[in-house]
C-alpha positions as semicolon CSV with decimal commas, in nm:
position;residue;x (nm);y (nm);z (nm)
1;X;3,936;10,451;5,267
2;X;4,166;10,300;4,954
3;X;4,489;10,481;5,094
4;X;4,732;10,384;4,798
5;X;4,379;10,457;4,551
6;X;4,391;10,823;4,714
7;X;4,732;10,888;4,681
8;X;4,753;10,770;4,322
9;X;4,517;11,007;4,254
10;X;4,674;11,310;4,412
11;X;5,027;11,162;4,209
12;X;4,844;11,193;3,879
13;X;4,745;11,521;3,959
14;X;5,081;11,638;4,080
15;X;5,238;11,476;3,765
16;X;5,042;11,744;3,539
17;X;5,187;12,013;3,750
18;X;4,867;12,134;3,896
19;X;4,965;12,038;4,259
20;X;5,277;12,086;4,473
21;X;5,468;11,874;4,720
22;X;5,369;12,040;5,004
23;X;5,025;12,007;4,884
24;X;5,028;11,591;4,893
25;X;5,239;11,613;5,231
26;X;4,921;11,803;5,357
27;X;4,705;11,581;5,178
28;X;4,834;11,296;5,344
29;X;4,865;11,459;5,669
30;X;4,439;11,618;5,674
31;X;4,317;11,259;5,588
32;X;4,461;11,100;5,871
33;X;4,110;11,087;6,065
34;X;3,965;10,903;5,743
35;X;4,245;10,644;5,737
36;X;4,204;10,602;6,085
37;X;3,851;10,494;6,034
38;X;3,939;10,215;5,836
39;X;4,214;10,092;6,064
40;X;3,964;10,147;6,368
41;X;3,759;9,882;6,208
42;X;4,004;9,649;6,088
43;X;4,270;9,634;6,426
44;X;4,177;9,807;6,725
45;X;3,771;9,701;6,777
46;X;3,872;9,333;6,692
47;X;4,200;9,356;6,907
48;X;4,168;9,664;7,128
49;X;3,843;9,605;7,303
50;X;3,887;9,237;7,322
51;X;4,241;9,252;7,495
52;X;4,224;9,565;7,717
53;X;3,882;9,542;7,775
54;X;3,578;9,784;7,762
55;X;3,752;10,071;7,975
56;X;4,119;10,069;7,873
57;X;4,040;9,993;7,517
58;X;3,821;10,234;7,464
59;X;4,035;10,498;7,603
60;X;4,321;10,324;7,381
61;X;4,086;10,355;7,072
62;X;4,002;10,712;7,193
63;X;4,349;10,809;7,200
64;X;4,487;10,652;6,857
65;X;4,167;10,864;6,668
66;X;4,318;11,199;6,893
67;X;4,653;11,096;6,709
68;X;4,474;11,130;6,340
69;X;4,275;11,473;6,465
70;X;4,651;11,637;6,543
71;X;4,759;11,500;6,243
72;X;4,519;11,632;6,045
73;X;4,524;11,976;6,246
74;X;4,882;11,981;6,170
75;X;4,838;11,933;5,830
76;X;4,580;12,176;5,813
77;X;4,834;12,473;5,957
78;X;5,097;12,335;5,755
79;X;4,905;12,333;5,424
80;X;4,824;12,719;5,522
81;X;5,171;12,848;5,520
82;X;5,356;12,608;5,255
83;X;5,057;12,552;4,966
84;X;5,078;12,803;4,721
85;X;4,692;12,845;4,570
86;X;4,704;12,859;4,193
87;X;4,373;12,994;4,033
88;X;4,286;12,746;3,778
89;X;4,121;12,466;3,908
90;X;4,110;12,062;3,868
91;X;3,853;11,791;3,850
92;X;3,930;11,556;4,142
93;X;3,859;11,156;3,992
94;X;3,476;11,026;4,099
95;X;3,548;10,775;4,353
96;X;3,346;10,480;4,274
97;X;3,279;10,340;4,648
98;X;3,082;10,560;4,895
99;X;3,093;10,569;5,215
100;X;2,878;10,297;5,326
101;X;3,061;10,011;5,094
102;X;3,371;10,115;5,266
103;X;3,226;10,052;5,609
104;X;3,071;9,726;5,523
105;X;3,443;9,646;5,329
106;X;3,591;9,703;5,640
107;X;3,370;9,487;5,890
108;X;3,397;9,218;5,678
109;X;3,766;9,254;5,693
110;X;3,741;9,296;6,105
111;X;3,552;8,988;6,112
112;X;3,817;8,770;5,917
113;X;4,104;8,949;6,100
114;X;3,894;8,856;6,435
115;X;3,914;8,481;6,349
116;X;4,271;8,518;6,306
117;X;4,329;8,709;6,597
118;X;4,167;8,443;6,799
119;X;4,471;8,194;6,755
120;X;4,725;8,423;6,874
121;X;4,557;8,562;7,141
122;X;4,526;8,186;7,292
123;X;4,895;8,141;7,216
124;X;5,022;8,479;7,373
125;X;4,753;8,409;7,671
126;X;4,890;8,064;7,736
127;X;5,267;8,234;7,698
128;X;5,195;8,493;7,911
129;X;5,000;8,289;8,149
130;X;5,340;8,034;8,238
131;X;5,569;8,300;8,193
132;X;5,391;8,476;8,538
133;X;5,362;8,136;8,658
134;X;5,731;8,078;8,665
135;X;5,800;8,448;8,743
136;X;5,955;8,566;8,421
137;X;5,786;8,934;8,486
138;X;5,963;8,947;8,861
139;X;6,254;8,860;8,735
140;X;6,296;9,090;8,469
141;X;6,127;9,384;8,717
142;X;6,436;9,335;8,940
143;X;6,642;9,373;8,631
144;X;6,538;9,710;8,470
145;X;6,355;9,833;8,787
146;X;6,653;10,102;8,869
147;X;6,592;10,220;8,498
148;X;6,211;10,318;8,552
149;X;6,203;10,413;8,910
150;X;6,346;10,714;8,864
151;X;5,992;10,801;8,634
152;X;5,739;10,629;8,895
153;X;5,704;10,368;8,650
154;X;5,720;10,009;8,688
155;X;6,005;9,764;8,515
156;X;5,655;9,577;8,322
157;X;5,602;9,922;8,147
158;X;5,933;9,924;7,969
159;X;5,901;9,529;7,884
160;X;5,603;9,666;7,729
161;X;5,692;9,911;7,535
162;X;5,984;9,692;7,381
163;X;5,703;9,431;7,293
164;X;5,561;9,747;7,103
165;X;5,816;9,802;6,911
166;X;5,839;9,503;6,756
167;X;5,473;9,371;6,728
168;X;5,188;9,628;6,801
169;X;4,908;9,365;6,779
170;X;5,105;9,126;7,064
171;X;5,215;9,405;7,305
172;X;4,834;9,489;7,304
173;X;4,761;9,132;7,364
174;X;5,038;9,119;7,626
175;X;4,899;9,452;7,778
176;X;4,559;9,305;7,885
177;X;4,711;8,938;7,995
178;X;4,927;9,198;8,219
179;X;4,591;9,426;8,341
180;X;4,380;9,107;8,413
181;X;4,689;8,983;8,662
182;X;4,716;9,297;8,772
183;X;5,111;9,364;8,740
184;X;5,081;9,676;8,538
185;X;4,819;9,986;8,580
186;X;4,610;10,110;8,331
187;X;4,793;10,467;8,307
188;X;5,103;10,243;8,292
189;X;4,968;10,021;8,010
190;X;4,832;10,322;7,803
191;X;5,125;10,544;7,835
192;X;5,372;10,243;7,714
193;X;5,156;10,174;7,448
194;X;5,182;10,496;7,308
195;X;5,562;10,543;7,396
196;X;5,588;10,214;7,136
197;X;5,366;10,316;6,922
198;X;5,609;10,616;6,830
199;X;5,935;10,411;6,865
200;X;5,800;10,130;6,669
201;X;5,640;10,393;6,367
202;X;5,991;10,531;6,364
203;X;6,232;10,264;6,402
204;X;6,045;9,987;6,239
205;X;5,705;10,095;6,044
206;X;5,799;10,382;5,829
207;X;6,164;10,251;5,709
208;X;6,030;9,884;5,654
209;X;5,681;9,962;5,557
210;X;5,574;10,322;5,442
211;X;5,884;10,437;5,282
212;X;5,887;10,193;5,040
213;X;5,504;10,194;5,015
214;X;5,511;10,571;4,920
215;X;5,871;10,488;4,678
216;X;5,595;10,277;4,477
217;X;5,379;10,584;4,429
218;X;5,587;10,928;4,446
219;X;5,969;10,960;4,345
220;X;6,193;10,925;4,639
221;X;6,246;11,284;4,755
222;X;5,850;11,339;4,816
223;X;5,846;11,011;4,980
224;X;6,104;11,112;5,215
225;X;5,913;11,391;5,317
226;X;5,627;11,212;5,363
227;X;5,845;10,981;5,584
228;X;5,986;11,277;5,785
229;X;5,631;11,432;5,834
230;X;5,495;11,171;5,974
231;X;5,767;11,102;6,237
232;X;5,788;11,474;6,310
233;X;5,350;11,480;6,365
234;X;5,416;11,136;6,628
235;X;5,681;11,338;6,777
236;X;5,411;11,585;6,840
237;X;5,095;11,409;6,915
238;X;5,305;11,120;7,148
239;X;5,355;11,383;7,473
240;X;5,016;11,568;7,419
241;X;4,809;11,218;7,409
242;X;5,064;11,118;7,737
243;X;4,965;11,425;7,921
244;X;4,579;11,336;7,837
245;X;4,625;11,013;8,021
246;X;4,820;11,159;8,286
247;X;4,531;11,410;8,294
248;X;4,226;11,133;8,295
249;X;4,386;10,852;8,521
């Protein structure tokens, strides 16, 4: 799905006064699963399944898609409460790209990014193997174990969260190596990735990427609303996803 194209269309409709800011916030939340499908083929399948393995990788992919569904549900509820419907209709511009074409483009992009991921994966694997051999994770465990022991998790759990906050793809690759070497459990791995995902979205992604992206299309006030809505939705979704992990593992 062309995210920029879709947002540009609804912004042009908003400028004509046919929809409100709340409608655009609702649109962004409700269309989250459709955007997730594109990211599924571009990033999650090439990286998560290979790095985390079929079992943990499949669960991680499912959790990310569930997060998008939660966003859609919240968007529907928000829309029912906040949108004041008008009797006059408007025409939605025709979107040229059909479903099959979008999937084809996503698959092509997935193959291209996979080649780049292989290089990064090789480097990460070598670095993690060296760190394990040198006892880095043992040292790190002793230093921060006191902060995580009270919550029932290992110190590698905190390390994985820290890595995700700055580099999501690298954290998935590191998590895969930790799983292979038995220094973290699947439950700890998935919960750490979920917490890291929330921190990355809140601290890094929205301020540095999403907000400038929204401002390039919408007024600053509306862009701010979209960012705040995204953070709130993820703050709601993350505990739900963690609860799912705790129930199934």
